[in-house]
C-alpha positions in Angstrom: 3.3 11.6 -14.6 3.8 14.2 -11.8 4.5 12.9 -8.2 1.6 13.9 -6.0 2.3 11.9 -2.8 5.3 11.6 -0.6 5.9 8.5 1.5 7.1 8.6 5.1 7.9 5.9 7.7 7.4 5.7 11.4 10.6 6.3 13.5 10.6 4.9 17.0 11.7 7.1 20.0 15.1 5.2 19.8 15.4 6.2 16.1 14.6 2.7 14.7 12.8 2.5 11.4 11.0 -0.8 11.1 9.6 -0.3 7.5 13.1 0.1 5.8 14.3 -2.9 7.9 11.3 -5.0 6.9 11.9 -4.0 3.2 15.6 -5.1 3.3 14.6 -8.5 4.7 12.0 -9.2 1.8 12.6 -11.2 -1.4 13.2 -9.4 -4.6 9.7 -10.2 -5.7 8.2 -8.6 -2.7 10.4 -5.5 -2.9 9.5 -5.2 -6.5 5.8 -5.4 -5.9 6.0 -3.0 -3.0 8.0 -0.5 -5.1 5.5 -0.9 -7.9 2.6 -0.2 -5.7 4.1 2.9 -4.1 5.1 4.3 -7.5 1.6 3.9 -8.8 0.1 5.5 -5.6 2.5 8.4 -5.8 0.9 9.5 -9.0 -2.8 9.0 -8.1 -5.2 11.6 -7.0 -6.7 11.1 -3.5 -10.0 9.9 -5.0 -8.1 7.1 -6.8 -6.7 5.6 -3.6 -9.2 2.8 -3.4 -9.5 -1.0 -3.9 -7.6 -2.8 -5.3 -4.7 -0.6 -4.4 -5.6 0.5 -0.9 -8.4 0.0 1.6 -9.6 2.4 4.4 -10.0 0.3 7.5 -12.9 0.3 10.0 -13.7 -0.9 13.4 -10.8 -1.3 15.7 -8.6 -0.2 12.8 -10.6 3.0 12.0 -8.2 5.8 11.0 -5.8 3.6 9.2 -5.4 2.7 5.5 -3.7 -0.5 4.2 -1.7 -0.6 1.0 -2.6 -3.9 -0.7 -0.3 -6.0 -2.7 0.3 -9.7 -3.2 3.8 -11.2 -3.6 5.3 -14.6 -2.8 1.9 -16.1 -2.1 1.4 -13.6 0.7 -1.2 -10.7 1.1 1.0 -7.9 2.2 -0.7 -5.0 4.0 1.5 -2.0 5.0 -0.7 0.0 7.4 -0.6 3.8 7.4 -2.3 7.1 7.4 -2.6 10.3 5.4 -0.3 12.7 7.2 1.4 14.2 9.0 1.7 16.8 6.3 -0.4 17.5 3.2 0.1 15.0 0.4 2.0 12.7 2.7 1.3 9.1 3.5 3.1 7.5 6.5 3.7 3.8 6.6 3.5 2.7 10.3 3.8 -1.0 10.2 4.1 -3.8 7.6 1.6 -6.5 8.3 0.3 -9.5 6.4 -3.2 -10.7 5.9 -3.9 -14.3 6.6 -7.6 -15.5 6.6 -9.1 -12.0 7.0 -6.8 -11.3 10.0 -3.6 -9.3 10.4 -0.3 -10.8 11.3 0.9 -9.6 13.8 -2.5 -9.8 15.6 -1.9 -6.4 17.3 -1.1 -4.7 14.0 -4.0 -2.1 14.2 -3.3 -1.3 17.9 0.3 -0.8 17.2 -0.2 1.3 14.1 -2.7 3.6 15.8 -0.3 4.1 18.7 2.5 5.1 16.3 0.1 7.4 14.4 -0.7 9.1 17.7 3.0 9.5 18.3 3.7 10.8 14.8 0.9 13.4 15.1 2.4 14.8 18.4 6.1 14.4 17.5 7.4 15.5 14.1 10.5 13.5 14.6 8.5 10.3 14.6 8.5 10.1 10.8 11.1 10.2 8.1 11.0 10.4 4.3 10.8 7.0 2.6 12.3 7.2 -1.0 10.4 5.3 -3.6 12.7 3.7 -6.1 
């Protein structure tokens, strides 16, 4: 199957990449589930990006999309957006969902701030290779 989507991650002004650091700290099961989800999404048309794979968020999180996967008895919710380039999805923050709320509690606020930074500064994202 052809690869349609490229994944990127947020890079802080100090050059820190939170998503790869998060990934390296996860269990083998979480990393495998995350990799599997990204590999599947890479090959999907935009119209196929929907539940149960992803969810477009509303309210205070409007403008973000969560990638949805379950591993180690945890609902993992990497938050991101479609951009900055065409056929790119940038992961801004890795959150968890606990009782219909994000952990960390300020996940949407932080992700939206990072999205704004990435839109205005092309150095604020970096390619994230999918294994």
